[in-house]
C-alpha positions in Angstrom: 28.2 -29.6 26.9 27.1 -28.3 30.4 23.5 -28.9 31.7 22.8 -25.2 31.4 24.0 -25.1 27.8 22.0 -28.2 26.9 18.9 -26.7 28.5 19.4 -23.5 26.6 19.9 -25.4 23.3 16.6 -27.4 23.9 14.7 -24.2 24.5 16.2 -22.5 21.4 15.4 -25.5 19.2 11.8 -25.5 20.5 11.4 -21.8 19.7 12.9 -22.3 16.3 10.7 -25.3 15.5 7.5 -23.5 16.6 8.2 -20.1 14.9 9.8 -21.4 11.6 6.4 -21.7 9.8 5.5 -18.2 10.9 8.8 -16.7 9.8 8.2 -18.3 6.4 4.7 -17.0 6.2 5.8 -13.5 7.3 8.5 -13.4 4.6 5.9 -14.6 2.0 3.4 -11.9 3.0 6.1 -9.2 2.6 7.1 -10.6 -0.7 3.5 -10.8 -1.9 2.7 -7.3 -0.6 5.6 -5.9 -2.6 4.6 -7.8 -5.7 1.0 -6.6 -5.5 2.2 -3.0 -5.1 4.5 -3.3 -8.1 1.8 -4.9 -10.2 -0.7 -2.2 -9.2 1.9 0.5 -10.2 2.4 -1.2 -13.5 -1.4 -1.3 -14.1 -1.6 2.3 -13.2 1.1 3.3 -15.7 -0.6 1.2 -18.4 -3.9 3.0 -17.7 -2.0 6.4 -17.9 -0.6 5.5 -21.3 -4.0 4.4 -22.6 -5.3 7.7 -21.4 -2.6 9.6 -23.2 -3.5 7.9 -26.4 -7.2 8.7 -26.0 -6.3 12.3 -25.2 -4.0 12.5 -28.3 -6.8 11.1 -30.6 -9.3 13.6 -29.2 -6.9 16.6 -29.6 -5.9 15.5 -33.1 -9.6 15.2 -34.1 -10.3 18.7 -32.7 -7.3 20.0 -34.6 -8.6 18.6 -37.9 -12.1 20.1 -37.3 -10.6 23.5 -36.4 -8.4 23.4 -39.6 -11.5 22.8 -41.7 -13.4 25.6 -40.0 -10.4 27.9 -40.4 -10.1 27.2 -44.1 -13.9 27.9 -44.5 -13.6 31.1 -42.6 -10.6 32.3 -44.7 -12.5 31.6 -47.9 -15.5 33.5 -46.6 -13.3 36.4 -45.5 -11.6 36.5 -48.9 -14.9 36.5 -50.6 -16.2 39.4 -48.6 -12.9 41.3 -49.1 -13.4 40.9 -52.9 -16.9 42.2 -52.7 -15.9 45.0 -50.4 -13.1 46.2 -52.7 -15.4 46.0 -55.7 -18.0 48.3 -54.1 -17.5 52.0 -54.5 -19.4 53.0 -51.4 -19.6 50.0 -49.0 -22.5 50.1 -46.6 -22.1 50.0 -42.8 -23.6 46.5 -42.8 -21.0 45.3 -45.3 -18.2 46.8 -43.3 -19.5 45.1 -40.1 -19.9 41.7 -41.9 -16.3 42.0 -43.2 -15.0 42.9 -39.8 -16.7 39.9 -38.2 -15.3 37.6 -40.8 -11.8 38.8 -40.1 -12.3 38.4 -36.3 -13.6 34.9 -36.9 -10.4 34.0 -38.8 -8.2 35.4 -36.1 -10.1 33.5 -33.3 -9.9 30.2 -35.3 -6.2 30.8 -36.0 -5.5 31.1 -32.3 -7.5 28.0 -31.5 -5.7 26.1 -34.2 -2.3 27.2 -33.0 -3.1 26.1 -29.5 -4.3 22.7 -30.6 -1.3 22.3 -32.9 1.0 22.9 -30.0 -0.9 20.5 -27.8 -0.8 17.8 -30.4 3.0 18.2 -30.8 3.5 18.0 -27.0 1.3 14.9 -26.7 3.1 13.3 -29.6 6.4 13.9 -28.0 5.2 12.5 -24.6 3.9 9.4 -26.4 7.2 9.0 -28.2 9.1 9.2 -24.9 6.8 6.4 -23.6 7.8 4.3 -26.6 4.5 4.8 -28.5 4.6 5.7 -32.3 1.6 7.9 -33.1 1.7 6.6 -36.7 0.8 3.2 -35.3 -1.7 4.1 -32.6 -4.1 1.1 -33.2 -1.3 -1.3 -32.8 -0.1 0.4 -29.6 -3.6 0.4 -28.2 -4.0 -3.3 -28.8 -0.6 -4.0 -27.2 -1.5 -1.8 -24.2 -4.9 -3.6 -23.8 -3.1 -7.0 -23.9 -0.6 -5.9 -21.4 -3.2 -4.4 -19.1 -5.3 -7.6 -19.2 -2.2 -9.7 -18.4 -1.3 -7.4 -15.5 -4.9 -7.5 -14.2 -4.7 -11.3 -14.3 -1.4 -11.3 -12.5 -2.9 -9.0 -9.8 -5.9 -11.3 -9.3 -3.5 -14.2 -8.9 -1.4 -12.4 -6.3 -4.6 -11.4 -4.4 -5.7 -15.0 -4.4 -2.3 -16.0 -3.2 -2.5 -13.5 -0.3 -5.9 -14.8 0.6 -4.6 -18.4 0.7 -1.7 -17.2 2.8 -4.2 -15.8 5.3 -6.1 -19.1 5.4 -2.8 -20.9 5.9 -1.9 -18.6 8.7 -5.3 -19.3 10.4 -4.7 -23.0 10.1 -1.2 -22.7 11.6 -2.6 -20.6 14.5 -5.2 -23.3 15.2 -2.5 -26.1 15.0 -0.2 -24.2 17.3 -2.9 -23.7 19.9 -3.9 -27.4 19.7 -0.3 -28.4 20.1 0.2 -26.1 23.1 -2.9 -27.5 24.8 -2.3 -31.2 24.0 1.4 -31.5 24.8 1.5 -28.8 27.5 4.6 -27.1 26.0 5.3 -25.1 29.1 5.9 -28.1 31.3 7.7 -30.1 28.6 10.5 -27.5 28.0 10.7 -26.4 31.6 8.9 -23.1 31.5 9.9 -22.2 27.9 6.4 -22.8 26.6 5.3 -19.3 27.4 8.3 -18.0 25.4 7.6 -20.2 22.4 3.9 -19.4 22.3 4.5 -15.7 22.6 7.2 -15.9 19.9 4.7 -17.7 17.6 2.1 -15.1 18.2 4.5 -12.3 17.6 5.7 -13.8 14.3 2.2 -14.6 13.1 0.6 -11.3 14.0 2.2 -9.2 11.2 1.0 -11.7 8.6 -2.6 -11.7 9.8 -2.5 -7.9 10.2 -1.2 -7.5 6.6 -3.9 -9.8 5.2 -6.7 -8.2 7.3 -5.7 -4.6 6.5 -5.3 -5.3 2.8 -8.7 -7.2 2.6 -10.5 -4.5 4.6 -9.2 -1.7 2.4 -10.1 -3.6 -0.7 -13.6 -4.0 0.5 -13.9 -0.4 1.5 -12.7 0.8 -1.9 -15.3 -1.5 -3.6 -18.0 0.6 -1.7 -16.4 3.8 -2.8 -16.2 2.7 -6.4 -19.9 1.8 -6.4 -20.8 5.4 -5.4 -18.2 7.5 -7.2 -18.4 7.6 -11.0 -15.2 7.0 -13.0 -13.4 4.7 -10.6 -14.1 1.7 -12.9 -14.4 1.6 -16.7 -17.2 0.1 -18.7 -15.7 -3.4 -18.2 -15.6 -3.0 -14.4 -11.8 -2.6 -14.3 -10.2 -0.1 -12.0 -9.1 3.2 -13.6 -6.3 5.5 -12.7 -8.9 7.6 -10.7 -9.5 4.5 -8.5 -5.9 4.4 -7.4 -5.7 8.2 -7.1 -8.7 8.2 -4.8 -7.4 5.3 -2.8 -4.0 7.1 -2.3 -5.8 10.3 -1.3 -7.9 8.4 1.3 -4.8 6.8 2.8 -3.0 10.1 3.0 -6.0 11.9 4.6 -6.5 9.1 7.1 -2.9 9.6 8.3 -3.7 13.3 9.1 -7.1 12.4 10.8 -6.5 9.1 12.7 -9.7 7.0 13.2 -10.3 3.7 14.9 -10.0 1.7 11.6 -7.8 4.2 9.8 -8.2 4.5 6.0 -11.1 2.0 6.1 -13.2 4.3 8.2 -12.2 7.3 6.0 -13.2 5.4 2.9 -16.6 4.8 4.5 -17.0 8.5 4.9 -16.2 9.2 1.3 -18.6 6.5 0.2 -21.3 8.0 2.4 -20.7 11.5 1.0 -20.9 10.2 -2.5 -24.1 8.4 -1.7 -25.6 11.6 -0.4 -24.5 13.4 -3.6 -22.3 15.9 -1.8 -20.2 16.2 -5.0 -21.7 17.4 -8.3 -21.2 14.7 -10.9 -21.1 17.5 -13.6 -18.0 19.1 -12.0 -14.5 18.2 -13.0 -12.9 15.1 -11.4 -10.6 17.3 -9.4 -13.5 19.3 -7.9 -15.5 16.1 -7.2 -12.5 14.5 -5.4 -11.8 17.7 -3.4 -15.4 18.0 -2.3 -15.7 14.3 -1.3 -12.4 14.4 0.7 -13.4 17.7 2.3 -16.7 16.2 3.4 -15.0 13.1 4.7 -12.5 15.2 6.7 -15.3 17.2 8.3 -17.2 14.0 9.1 -14.1 12.4 10.5 -13.5 15.3 12.9 -17.1 15.3 14.0 -17.2 11.5 14.4 -14.2 11.8 16.8 -15.6 14.8 18.7 -19.2 13.4 19.0 -18.1 9.8 19.5 -20.4 8.6 16.7 -19.9 5.8 14.2 -18.2 7.3 11.1 -20.7 5.9 8.5 -23.7 7.0 10.6 -22.4 10.5 11.0 -21.5 10.7 7.3 -25.1 9.9 6.3 -26.5 12.4 8.8 -24.2 15.3 7.7 -25.1 14.5 4.0 -28.8 14.7 4.8 -28.4 18.0 6.7 -26.4 19.4 3.8 -29.2 18.5 1.4 -32.0 19.8 3.7 -30.4 23.1 4.3 -28.8 23.4 0.9 -25.3 23.8 2.3 -22.6 23.9 -0.4 -20.1 21.1 0.0 -17.3 23.6 0.5 -19.2 25.0 3.5 -19.8 21.7 5.2 -16.7 22.3 7.4 -18.5 25.4 8.8 -21.4 23.1 9.7 -19.0 20.9 11.6 -17.5 23.9 13.4 -20.9 25.1 14.4 -22.0 21.7 15.8 -18.6 21.3 17.6 -19.0 24.8 19.2 -22.5 24.1 20.4 -21.4 20.6 21.7 -18.5 22.2 23.7 -20.3 25.3 24.9 -23.9 24.3 25.6 -25.6 21.6 27.6 -26.4 19.6 24.5 -24.7 16.8 22.7 -23.6 17.1 19.1 -25.5 13.8 18.2 -28.7 15.2 19.6 -28.3 18.5 17.8 -27.8 16.6 14.5 -31.0 14.6 15.3 -33.0 17.8 15.8 -31.7 19.4 12.6 -32.9 16.5 10.6 -36.3 16.6 12.3 -36.5 20.3 11.5 -36.3 19.4 7.8 -39.8 20.6 7.1 -38.8 24.2 7.9 -35.3 24.0 6.5 -36.2 26.4 3.7 -36.9 29.1 6.3 -33.9 28.5 8.6 -30.2 28.4 7.7 -28.2 25.6 9.3 -26.6 27.9 12.0 -30.0 29.0 13.3 -31.4 25.5 13.2 -28.5 24.2 15.1 -28.7 27.0 17.7 -32.4 26.6 18.1 -32.1 22.8 18.6 -29.3 23.3 21.1 -31.3 25.8 23.1 -34.3 23.5 23.4 -32.1 20.5 24.3 -30.3 22.6 26.9 -33.7 23.4 28.5 -34.2 19.6 28.8 -36.4 18.8 25.8 -36.0 15.5 24.1 -34.8 15.6 20.4 -38.3 14.8 19.0 -39.8 17.5 21.2 -37.1 20.1 20.5 -37.9 19.7 16.8 
């Protein structure tokens, strides 16, 4: 073997020796990430099946109640019909009462037919999922058992991912110590820089995966504390939790922020804390309002160069002070952005003034308050003076 080939072989062996642990860790992280995603999908499907059973029970109960009411209404209508026929000259009041009874029967019949169709569709959907509606209690127990086992598996996978991150940190420290102590660059004739860079490149995806996953997990914990329905009574994640998490990730791709979906989740959490969504509304309406608020706040945070969580709280306060409907918050963001671009006043200062004007908010709409604050700021007044 020539000297050049021998030298090359030594360098390649050194690179392989240094990067082998990182390649193994990277492969493990990918495998774990895939396993966690599969487990989460399984848990989501189990929650959906449990929800279908609950919905079927509810609809079937409504059907039974409606059937009883329909039978009672028919009996009442038949009774009035007999009385009506036996009367030679029925009064207007009797005719009206009989007409109302027939209408009541028709309305209940329509409701009954609708519920009957719903029960049949739900029964078929459950059957296709492998659930026998004649053995719902047994099916629910089995689903509960499977869900618990799946949650335990997910917890184990998350702990394994955490341990992998800790292992990666230890390997990074060991690599740095090795590089310093043995002066790898000198020992392999200039290849040390290559080996160190290779080790860093191999290790970075693992650390990034662990950090990204952990950060998003923490961010969603905050969202779940503020948004009702993301956890059940036992503290377990519901289908809504994963639905909101997926929506946040999708929205963050359309509105890039410094920390991506983590920052967007903070905006949703802040909006929920400021009650921008009505808890009495449907889940779809609440989700839409929270995401719309977060989108507006994300745009404003980027335009005004303000921390996302701080701006979220400020916009929420302004929306409350000036009684701005959640669906109009985007107009508030547009107004602030316009004044920030076209006047000698910063969006952050205008927001400060609008909050200070809270005492007269009932006599000013948010557009006038923003314009007034911008005018005073343009004239050189400090925010506390402008208010």
